[in-house]
N, C-alpha and C positions, 0 to 999 in steps of 0.2 A: 641296768645293763651297762657293762663297761665296754667301750669301743675297742680297747686294747688291754693286753695283760701286762703285769709288771715285768714278766720275762721279755716281752716284745720291747718294752721301753728300755730295759737294760741292754738288750742287743743293739739298739740304735745308739745308746750312749757311747759305745766305743767309737763309732764314726763321728759323733758329735765332738768327742774329745780330740780326735785327730784334726778336725776342722778348727776347733777353738785354738789349739796350739799353733796352727799355721797362721791364724789371724792375730793373736795377741803375743805370740812368741815366748810365752812363759807357762811352764807346765802347771805350776800351782794356781795361777790365775785361771788357766783353762779348766782345771779340776773344779774350781769354784763356780765358774760359768756353767759347766755341764750339770753340776749338782743343782744349781738354781733352775736351769731349764727342765731337768727331770722332775723336780718337785713341782714346778709351775704346771708342767704338762699333766702330771697326775691330778693336781687340784682342779685343772680346767678340762679334764678329759671329757666331760659332758659336752663341751663346745666342739669337740672333734667329731665331725659328722661323716667322715669316711669318704668324702668326695676326692680327697687326695690321699696319697700314701702317708703312713705315719711318719716316715722319715722326712718327707717334704714339709709336713706341718712342724716337726721338731726343728728342722734346719732353718725355717723361717724365724722361729723363736730364738734359735742360737745366733743367727745373723744379727738380729736386732741387739741382743745382749753383747755380742762381740764388738760391734761397731761402737756402742756406748763406751765400753771399756777402752777400746783402742783410741778413740778420740780423747777420752779423759787422760790417757797416758801421754798423748802427743800434745795436748793443749788445744784450746778452741781454734787457734789458727789453722790447725791441721784439717779442719773441715773444708777449708778453701782449696787445699791441694790433694785431698783424698781422691 
């Protein structure tokens, strides 16, 4: 049993993209991030137990990915001022 459908995942990806662009400031990088999150979410869908909204679960994954990329772009010292 799938806890969500591919259509639901794609609907959420539009919001993920807007968030990713706002965090990393680059559309191409944001597209890559969202693609990675969507693929990871589909692969890990059995771990989604429905206690939160699908969007909340995805945004948690997106936040982690965006922070890793943003800190990488800014350098390690950015961790101290973020």
